[in-house]
TIDREN-758101 format. One record per residue: residue in three letters; x negated, y, z of N, C-alpha, C, O in turn. Coordinates in nm, 3 decimals, padded with zeros to 5 digits, always signed. Example, Ala and Ser with C-alpha at 12.3 -4.5 7.8 and 13.67 -1.06 7.14 Angstrom:
% residues 2
+-----+---------+---------+---------+---------+---------+---------+---------+---------+---------+---------+---------+---------+
:  aa :    n.xx :    n.yy :    n.zz :   ca.xx :   ca.yy :   ca.zz :    c.xx :    c.yy :    c.zz :    o.xx :    o.yy :    o.zz :
+-----+---------+---------+---------+---------+---------+---------+---------+---------+---------+---------+---------+---------+
: ALA : -01.319 : -00.569 : +00.780 : -01.230 : -00.450 : +00.780 : -01.320 : -00.330 : +00.780 : -01.424 : -00.332 : +00.846 :
: SER : -01.285 : -00.225 : +00.708 : -01.367 : -00.106 : +00.714 : -01.290 : +00.003 : +00.787 : -01.341 : +00.114 : +00.804 :
+-----+---------+---------+---------+---------+---------+---------+---------+---------+---------+---------+---------+---------+
% end
This chain:
% residues 120
+-----+---------+---------+---------+---------+---------+---------+---------+---------+---------+---------+---------+---------+
:  aa :    n.xx :    n.yy :    n.zz :   ca.xx :   ca.yy :   ca.zz :    c.xx :    c.yy :    c.zz :    o.xx :    o.yy :    o.zz :
+-----+---------+---------+---------+---------+---------+---------+---------+---------+---------+---------+---------+---------+
: UNK : +02.014 : -00.140 : -01.182 : +01.877 : -00.105 : -01.217 : +01.803 : -00.230 : -01.264 : +01.833 : -00.342 : -01.225 :
: UNK : +01.709 : -00.205 : -01.346 : +01.633 : -00.311 : -01.408 : +01.537 : -00.379 : -01.310 : +01.470 : -00.313 : -01.231 :
: UNK : +01.533 : -00.511 : -01.319 : +01.435 : -00.584 : -01.238 : +01.293 : -00.559 : -01.288 : +01.197 : -00.575 : -01.214 :
: UNK : +01.281 : -00.518 : -01.415 : +01.148 : -00.486 : -01.469 : +01.084 : -00.372 : -01.390 : +00.963 : -00.373 : -01.366 :
: UNK : +01.165 : -00.275 : -01.350 : +01.112 : -00.163 : -01.274 : +01.067 : -00.208 : -01.135 : +00.965 : -00.163 : -01.084 :
: UNK : +01.144 : -00.298 : -01.075 : +01.106 : -00.354 : -00.945 : +00.971 : -00.425 : -00.956 : +00.884 : -00.406 : -00.871 :
: UNK : +00.956 : -00.505 : -01.059 : +00.829 : -00.576 : -01.081 : +00.716 : -00.477 : -01.102 : +00.605 : -00.498 : -01.052 :
: UNK : +00.742 : -00.370 : -01.174 : +00.641 : -00.266 : -01.196 : +00.598 : -00.205 : -01.063 : +00.479 : -00.187 : -01.038 :
: UNK : +00.694 : -00.173 : -00.977 : +00.661 : -00.116 : -00.846 : +00.580 : -00.214 : -00.763 : +00.483 : -00.175 : -00.697 :
: UNK : +00.619 : -00.340 : -00.764 : +00.544 : -00.442 : -00.689 : +00.403 : -00.456 : -00.745 : +00.307 : -00.473 : -00.669 :
: UNK : +00.390 : -00.449 : -00.877 : +00.257 : -00.454 : -00.940 : +00.171 : -00.336 : -00.894 : +00.052 : -00.352 : -00.865 :
: UNK : +00.232 : -00.217 : -00.890 : +00.159 : -00.098 : -00.845 : +00.113 : -00.114 : -00.701 : +00.000 : -00.079 : -00.666 :
: UNK : +00.200 : -00.167 : -00.618 : +00.162 : -00.188 : -00.478 : +00.047 : -00.287 : -00.468 : -00.049 : -00.264 : -00.395 :
: UNK : +00.057 : -00.396 : -00.542 : -00.047 : -00.498 : -00.537 : -00.179 : -00.444 : -00.591 : -00.285 : -00.472 : -00.535 :
: UNK : -00.174 : -00.368 : -00.698 : -00.296 : -00.310 : -00.755 : -00.362 : -00.213 : -00.657 : -00.483 : -00.217 : -00.638 :
: UNK : -00.282 : -00.126 : -00.597 : -00.336 : -00.029 : -00.501 : -00.397 : -00.099 : -00.380 : -00.506 : -00.063 : -00.335 :
: UNK : -00.328 : -00.199 : -00.329 : -00.380 : -00.274 : -00.213 : -00.509 : -00.347 : -00.250 : -00.603 : -00.350 : -00.171 :
: UNK : -00.512 : -00.405 : -00.368 : -00.633 : -00.475 : -00.414 : -00.751 : -00.379 : -00.429 : -00.864 : -00.412 : -00.392 :
: UNK : -00.723 : -00.261 : -00.483 : -00.831 : -00.163 : -00.499 : -00.883 : -00.117 : -00.363 : -01.003 : -00.098 : -00.347 :
: UNK : -00.794 : -00.099 : -00.267 : -00.838 : -00.060 : -00.133 : -00.934 : -00.164 : -00.078 : -01.041 : -00.130 : -00.027 :
: UNK : -00.895 : -00.290 : -00.087 : -00.981 : -00.398 : -00.036 : -01.114 : -00.401 : -00.111 : -01.219 : -00.422 : -00.051 :
: UNK : -01.108 : -00.381 : -00.241 : -01.230 : -00.382 : -00.323 : -01.322 : -00.265 : -00.287 : -01.443 : -00.283 : -00.273 :
: UNK : -01.264 : -00.146 : -00.271 : -01.344 : -00.028 : -00.238 : -01.413 : -00.040 : -00.103 : -01.521 : +00.015 : -00.083 :
: UNK : -01.351 : -00.113 : -00.012 : -01.408 : -00.124 : +00.123 : -01.492 : -00.249 : +00.144 : -01.550 : -00.269 : +00.250 :
: UNK : -01.498 : -00.332 : +00.042 : -01.575 : -00.455 : +00.055 : -01.723 : -00.423 : +00.086 : -01.789 : -00.350 : +00.011 :
: UNK : -01.770 : -00.477 : +00.194 : -01.911 : -00.464 : +00.229 : -01.951 : -00.334 : +00.296 : -02.071 : -00.311 : +00.317 :
: UNK : -01.856 : -00.247 : +00.330 : -01.895 : -00.125 : +00.400 : -01.830 : -00.124 : +00.539 : -01.721 : -00.179 : +00.559 :
: UNK : -01.898 : -00.062 : +00.630 : -01.845 : -00.054 : +00.766 : -01.782 : +00.082 : +00.789 : -01.782 : +00.169 : +00.702 :
: UNK : -01.728 : +00.099 : +00.908 : -01.655 : +00.221 : +00.943 : -01.742 : +00.346 : +00.929 : -01.699 : +00.448 : +00.874 :
: UNK : -01.865 : +00.339 : +00.979 : -01.954 : +00.455 : +00.971 : -01.984 : +00.493 : +00.827 : -01.989 : +00.612 : +00.793 :
: UNK : -02.006 : +00.394 : +00.743 : -02.031 : +00.422 : +00.601 : -01.909 : +00.488 : +00.538 : -01.922 : +00.582 : +00.460 :
: UNK : -01.791 : +00.439 : +00.572 : -01.667 : +00.498 : +00.520 : -01.654 : +00.644 : +00.565 : -01.622 : +00.731 : +00.485 :
: UNK : -01.679 : +00.668 : +00.692 : -01.664 : +00.803 : +00.747 : -01.762 : +00.903 : +00.687 : -01.742 : +01.024 : +00.697 :
: UNK : -01.867 : +00.852 : +00.624 : -01.968 : +00.939 : +00.561 : -01.964 : +00.937 : +00.409 : -02.055 : +00.987 : +00.344 :
: UNK : -01.860 : +00.878 : +00.352 : -01.852 : +00.864 : +00.207 : -01.722 : +00.927 : +00.155 : -01.616 : +00.866 : +00.160 :
: UNK : -01.733 : +01.049 : +00.107 : -01.616 : +01.125 : +00.061 : -01.543 : +01.053 : -00.053 : -01.420 : +01.052 : -00.057 :
: UNK : -01.617 : +00.993 : -00.144 : -01.553 : +00.922 : -00.255 : -01.468 : +00.806 : -00.206 : -01.356 : +00.786 : -00.253 :
: UNK : -01.519 : +00.729 : -00.112 : -01.442 : +00.617 : -00.055 : -01.318 : +00.670 : +00.016 : -01.209 : +00.613 : +00.002 :
: UNK : -01.333 : +00.777 : +00.090 : -01.220 : +00.835 : +00.163 : -01.110 : +00.876 : +00.066 : -00.992 : +00.846 : +00.088 :
: UNK : -01.148 : +00.944 : -00.041 : -01.049 : +00.990 : -00.139 : -00.987 : +00.873 : -00.213 : -00.866 : +00.873 : -00.240 :
: UNK : -01.068 : +00.774 : -00.247 : -01.016 : +00.657 : -00.318 : -00.916 : +00.581 : -00.232 : -00.811 : +00.539 : -00.281 :
: UNK : -00.948 : +00.564 : -00.106 : -00.857 : +00.494 : -00.015 : -00.731 : +00.577 : +00.006 : -00.620 : +00.524 : +00.001 :
: UNK : -00.748 : +00.705 : +00.028 : -00.633 : +00.793 : +00.049 : -00.539 : +00.792 : -00.070 : -00.418 : +00.782 : -00.054 :
: UNK : -00.594 : +00.802 : -00.190 : -00.510 : +00.805 : -00.309 : -00.437 : +00.673 : -00.327 : -00.319 : +00.672 : -00.363 :
: UNK : -00.505 : +00.563 : -00.304 : -00.440 : +00.433 : -00.319 : -00.332 : +00.411 : -00.212 : -00.232 : +00.346 : -00.239 :
: UNK : -00.352 : +00.465 : -00.094 : -00.246 : +00.457 : +00.008 : -00.126 : +00.541 : -00.032 : -00.012 : +00.504 : -00.003 :
: UNK : -00.150 : +00.654 : -00.098 : -00.040 : +00.736 : -00.150 : +00.037 : +00.656 : -00.257 : +00.160 : +00.651 : -00.254 :
: UNK : -00.036 : +00.595 : -00.350 : +00.028 : +00.517 : -00.455 : +00.107 : +00.400 : -00.397 : +00.218 : +00.370 : -00.442 :
: UNK : +00.050 : +00.335 : -00.300 : +00.115 : +00.223 : -00.233 : +00.244 : +00.269 : -00.165 : +00.348 : +00.205 : -00.179 :
: UNK : +00.236 : +00.377 : -00.092 : +00.352 : +00.430 : -00.022 : +00.460 : +00.481 : -00.116 : +00.579 : +00.466 : -00.089 :
: UNK : +00.418 : +00.540 : -00.226 : +00.516 : +00.589 : -00.324 : +00.594 : +00.474 : -00.385 : +00.716 : +00.482 : -00.397 :
: UNK : +00.525 : +00.368 : -00.423 : +00.593 : +00.252 : -00.481 : +00.686 : +00.188 : -00.377 : +00.797 : +00.147 : -00.410 :
: UNK : +00.641 : +00.178 : -00.253 : +00.725 : +00.121 : -00.147 : +00.849 : +00.206 : -00.125 : +00.958 : +00.152 : -00.106 :
: UNK : +00.834 : +00.337 : -00.128 : +00.949 : +00.427 : -00.112 : +01.049 : +00.411 : -00.225 : +01.170 : +00.410 : -00.202 :
: UNK : +00.998 : +00.398 : -00.345 : +01.089 : +00.382 : -00.461 : +01.165 : +00.250 : -00.453 : +01.283 : +00.243 : -00.486 :
: UNK : +01.096 : +00.146 : -00.408 : +01.165 : +00.018 : -00.392 : +01.274 : +00.032 : -00.285 : +01.386 : -00.016 : -00.304 :
: UNK : +01.241 : +00.097 : -00.174 : +01.340 : +00.117 : -00.067 : +01.461 : +00.193 : -00.117 : +01.574 : +00.160 : -00.082 :
: UNK : +01.439 : +00.294 : -00.198 : +01.549 : +00.378 : -00.248 : +01.629 : +00.309 : -00.357 : +01.752 : +00.314 : -00.357 :
: UNK : +01.559 : +00.245 : -00.451 : +01.626 : +00.192 : -00.569 : +01.671 : +00.046 : -00.555 : +01.762 : +00.001 : -00.625 :
: UNK : +01.607 : -00.027 : -00.465 : +01.638 : -00.169 : -00.448 : +01.651 : -00.202 : -00.299 : +01.577 : -00.285 : -00.247 :
: UNK : +01.745 : -00.139 : -00.230 : +01.756 : -00.162 : -00.085 : +01.783 : -00.308 : -00.050 : +01.743 : -00.355 : +00.056 :
: UNK : +01.851 : -00.379 : -00.138 : +01.877 : -00.521 : -00.112 : +01.747 : -00.601 : -00.110 : +01.736 : -00.700 : -00.037 :
: UNK : +01.650 : -00.560 : -00.191 : +01.521 : -00.629 : -00.194 : +01.447 : -00.609 : -00.062 : +01.385 : -00.702 : -00.011 :
: UNK : +01.454 : -00.489 : -00.008 : +01.386 : -00.464 : +00.120 : +01.454 : -00.540 : +00.233 : +01.389 : -00.581 : +00.328 :
: UNK : +01.586 : -00.557 : +00.222 : +01.658 : -00.638 : +00.323 : +01.615 : -00.784 : +00.312 : +01.601 : -00.852 : +00.414 :
: UNK : +01.596 : -00.831 : +00.190 : +01.553 : -00.969 : +00.168 : +01.408 : -00.993 : +00.211 : +01.367 : -01.107 : +00.233 :
: UNK : +01.330 : -00.886 : +00.222 : +01.188 : -00.896 : +00.259 : +01.158 : -00.798 : +00.373 : +01.082 : -00.703 : +00.356 :
: UNK : +01.219 : -00.822 : +00.489 : +01.206 : -00.727 : +00.599 : +01.068 : -00.727 : +00.666 : +01.037 : -00.636 : +00.743 :
: UNK : +00.987 : -00.828 : +00.637 : +00.855 : -00.835 : +00.699 : +00.755 : -00.736 : +00.640 : +00.651 : -00.710 : +00.700 :
: UNK : +00.786 : -00.680 : +00.524 : +00.700 : -00.575 : +00.468 : +00.738 : -00.440 : +00.526 : +00.857 : -00.410 : +00.542 :
: UNK : +00.640 : -00.359 : +00.557 : +00.667 : -00.229 : +00.623 : +00.706 : -00.119 : +00.524 : +00.634 : -00.021 : +00.509 :
: UNK : +00.818 : -00.137 : +00.457 : +00.861 : -00.045 : +00.351 : +00.860 : +00.100 : +00.397 : +00.798 : +00.185 : +00.334 :
: UNK : +00.930 : +00.127 : +00.505 : +00.944 : +00.267 : +00.549 : +00.813 : +00.320 : +00.608 : +00.780 : +00.438 : +00.591 :
: UNK : +00.740 : +00.236 : +00.677 : +00.612 : +00.280 : +00.735 : +00.514 : +00.320 : +00.625 : +00.440 : +00.417 : +00.640 :
: UNK : +00.513 : +00.246 : +00.515 : +00.426 : +00.281 : +00.402 : +00.466 : +00.415 : +00.342 : +00.380 : +00.497 : +00.309 :
: UNK : +00.595 : +00.436 : +00.327 : +00.642 : +00.565 : +00.275 : +00.610 : +00.678 : +00.369 : +00.571 : +00.786 : +00.325 :
: UNK : +00.627 : +00.655 : +00.498 : +00.595 : +00.758 : +00.596 : +00.446 : +00.792 : +00.595 : +00.409 : +00.908 : +00.604 :
: UNK : +00.362 : +00.688 : +00.584 : +00.218 : +00.713 : +00.581 : +00.180 : +00.789 : +00.454 : +00.093 : +00.875 : +00.457 :
: UNK : +00.246 : +00.756 : +00.344 : +00.224 : +00.828 : +00.219 : +00.254 : +00.976 : +00.238 : +00.177 : +01.062 : +00.194 :
: UNK : +00.365 : +01.005 : +00.304 : +00.403 : +01.145 : +00.327 : +00.302 : +01.216 : +00.417 : +00.268 : +01.332 : +00.393 :
: UNK : +00.254 : +01.146 : +00.518 : +00.152 : +01.206 : +00.607 : +00.028 : +01.244 : +00.529 : -00.029 : +01.351 : +00.550 :
: UNK : -00.014 : +01.156 : +00.439 : -00.134 : +01.183 : +00.361 : -00.109 : +01.297 : +00.262 : -00.186 : +01.392 : +00.255 :
: UNK : +00.000 : +01.285 : +00.186 : +00.028 : +01.382 : +00.080 : +00.054 : +01.522 : +00.134 : +00.016 : +01.621 : +00.071 :
: UNK : +00.118 : +01.531 : +00.248 : +00.154 : +01.663 : +00.301 : +00.046 : +01.725 : +00.388 : +00.047 : +01.846 : +00.411 :
: UNK : -00.046 : +01.645 : +00.435 : -00.149 : +01.701 : +00.521 : -00.284 : +01.640 : +00.498 : -00.358 : +01.611 : +00.593 :
: UNK : -00.318 : +01.620 : +00.370 : -00.440 : +01.545 : +00.339 : -00.563 : +01.600 : +00.407 : -00.645 : +01.524 : +00.458 :
: UNK : -00.579 : +01.731 : +00.409 : -00.700 : +01.786 : +00.469 : -00.700 : +01.767 : +00.620 : -00.806 : +01.774 : +00.683 :
: UNK : -00.584 : +01.742 : +00.678 : -00.577 : +01.722 : +00.822 : -00.566 : +01.576 : +00.863 : -00.563 : +01.546 : +00.983 :
: UNK : -00.561 : +01.485 : +00.766 : -00.545 : +01.343 : +00.800 : -00.671 : +01.292 : +00.869 : -00.783 : +01.322 : +00.828 :
: UNK : -00.650 : +01.216 : +00.971 : -00.764 : +01.160 : +01.043 : -00.823 : +01.045 : +00.962 : -00.752 : +00.953 : +00.922 :
: UNK : -00.951 : +01.051 : +00.939 : -01.017 : +00.947 : +00.861 : -01.008 : +00.812 : +00.929 : -01.003 : +00.709 : +00.863 :
: UNK : -01.007 : +00.813 : +01.061 : -00.994 : +00.686 : +01.132 : -00.858 : +00.622 : +01.105 : -00.846 : +00.500 : +01.105 :
: UNK : -00.755 : +00.703 : +01.081 : -00.623 : +00.649 : +01.048 : -00.627 : +00.581 : +00.911 : -00.568 : +00.475 : +00.892 :
: UNK : -00.697 : +00.643 : +00.815 : -00.714 : +00.580 : +00.684 : -00.789 : +00.448 : +00.697 : -00.749 : +00.347 : +00.640 :
: UNK : -00.897 : +00.451 : +00.772 : -00.978 : +00.332 : +00.791 : -00.896 : +00.221 : +00.858 : -00.897 : +00.107 : +00.812 :
: UNK : -00.827 : +00.255 : +00.963 : -00.749 : +00.155 : +01.036 : -00.641 : +00.093 : +00.948 : -00.623 : -00.028 : +00.946 :
: UNK : -00.570 : +00.177 : +00.875 : -00.465 : +00.128 : +00.786 : -00.525 : +00.036 : +00.680 : -00.473 : -00.072 : +00.654 :
: UNK : -00.635 : +00.080 : +00.620 : -00.698 : +00.003 : +00.514 : -00.754 : -00.130 : +00.566 : -00.749 : -00.231 : +00.495 :
: UNK : -00.806 : -00.130 : +00.685 : -00.867 : -00.251 : +00.740 : -00.768 : -00.349 : +00.802 : -00.787 : -00.470 : +00.792 :
: UNK : -00.664 : -00.298 : +00.864 : -00.573 : -00.387 : +00.937 : -00.446 : -00.419 : +00.861 : -00.404 : -00.535 : +00.857 :
: UNK : -00.385 : -00.321 : +00.803 : -00.254 : -00.341 : +00.741 : -00.261 : -00.385 : +00.595 : -00.180 : -00.468 : +00.552 :
: UNK : -00.353 : -00.331 : +00.520 : -00.355 : -00.356 : +00.375 : -00.385 : -00.502 : +00.342 : -00.318 : -00.557 : +00.255 :
: UNK : -00.483 : -00.569 : +00.405 : -00.504 : -00.710 : +00.372 : -00.380 : -00.797 : +00.399 : -00.348 : -00.887 : +00.321 :
: UNK : -00.310 : -00.770 : +00.510 : -00.187 : -00.843 : +00.538 : -00.081 : -00.814 : +00.434 : -00.011 : -00.904 : +00.388 :
: UNK : -00.069 : -00.688 : +00.396 : +00.028 : -00.648 : +00.294 : -00.003 : -00.717 : +00.162 : +00.088 : -00.764 : +00.094 :
: UNK : -00.128 : -00.722 : +00.126 : -00.167 : -00.787 : +00.000 : -00.127 : -00.935 : +00.002 : -00.078 : -00.987 : -00.098 :
: UNK : -00.147 : -00.999 : +00.114 : -00.106 : -01.139 : +00.128 : +00.045 : -01.154 : +00.115 : +00.093 : -01.247 : +00.050 :
: UNK : +00.120 : -01.063 : +00.175 : +00.266 : -01.066 : +00.165 : +00.311 : -01.043 : +00.021 : +00.404 : -01.109 : -00.026 :
: UNK : +00.248 : -00.951 : -00.047 : +00.282 : -00.924 : -00.187 : +00.252 : -01.044 : -00.275 : +00.328 : -01.076 : -00.366 :
: UNK : +00.141 : -01.112 : -00.246 : +00.108 : -01.234 : -00.321 : +00.216 : -01.339 : -00.299 : +00.253 : -01.410 : -00.393 :
: UNK : +00.267 : -01.350 : -00.177 : +00.373 : -01.446 : -00.147 : +00.500 : -01.413 : -00.224 : +00.566 : -01.503 : -00.277 :
: UNK : +00.534 : -01.285 : -00.231 : +00.652 : -01.244 : -00.307 : +00.635 : -01.278 : -00.454 : +00.728 : -01.327 : -00.518 :
: UNK : +00.516 : -01.253 : -00.507 : +00.491 : -01.283 : -00.649 : +00.503 : -01.434 : -00.673 : +00.560 : -01.476 : -00.774 :
: UNK : +00.451 : -01.513 : -00.581 : +00.459 : -01.658 : -00.595 : +00.606 : -01.703 : -00.589 : +00.648 : -01.789 : -00.666 :
: UNK : +00.681 : -01.644 : -00.499 : +00.823 : -01.676 : -00.483 : +00.897 : -01.643 : -00.612 : +00.979 : -01.722 : -00.658 :
: UNK : +00.867 : -01.527 : -00.670 : +00.934 : -01.485 : -00.794 : +00.894 : -01.575 : -00.911 : +00.976 : -01.604 : -00.999 :
: UNK : +00.769 : -01.619 : -00.913 : +00.723 : -01.705 : -01.022 : +00.794 : -01.840 : -01.020 : +00.813 : -01.902 : -01.125 :
: UNK : +00.833 : -01.885 : -00.902 : +00.905 : -02.012 : -00.890 : +01.054 : -01.997 : -00.923 : +01.126 : -02.096 : -00.932 :
: UNK : +01.098 : -01.873 : -00.942 : +01.236 : -01.849 : -00.978 : +01.333 : -01.853 : -00.863 : +01.453 : -01.873 : -00.882 :
: UNK : +01.283 : -01.833 : -00.744 : +01.369 : -01.834 : -00.624 : +01.456 : -01.713 : -00.621 : +01.535 : -01.695 : -00.529 :
+-----+---------+---------+---------+---------+---------+---------+---------+---------+---------+---------+---------+---------+
% end
């Protein structure tokens, strides 16, 4: 499989994570819980993030082995939870994931990009 596709998936993950951080910049939990647009935007970006992570896991398993610190399967599982039960998803779960996991993930993705840019 082409490394171009892997880079595309990583780009999608980074873009979705960046948008989540951007959408939540300057708002607190209560504001999020009362803002349907923010909820949908975060939910959709978590779906996109999880979908790209799942594709990487399926198509590039060696890459996930080389980068075990990223939660590849957890992102895919969370994507499935959202996509299959969106109306039943707990908003606090979206908030918690977006606030705690996504900034760390974005940092990890930046590290991978830096590593790839150096030709490692």
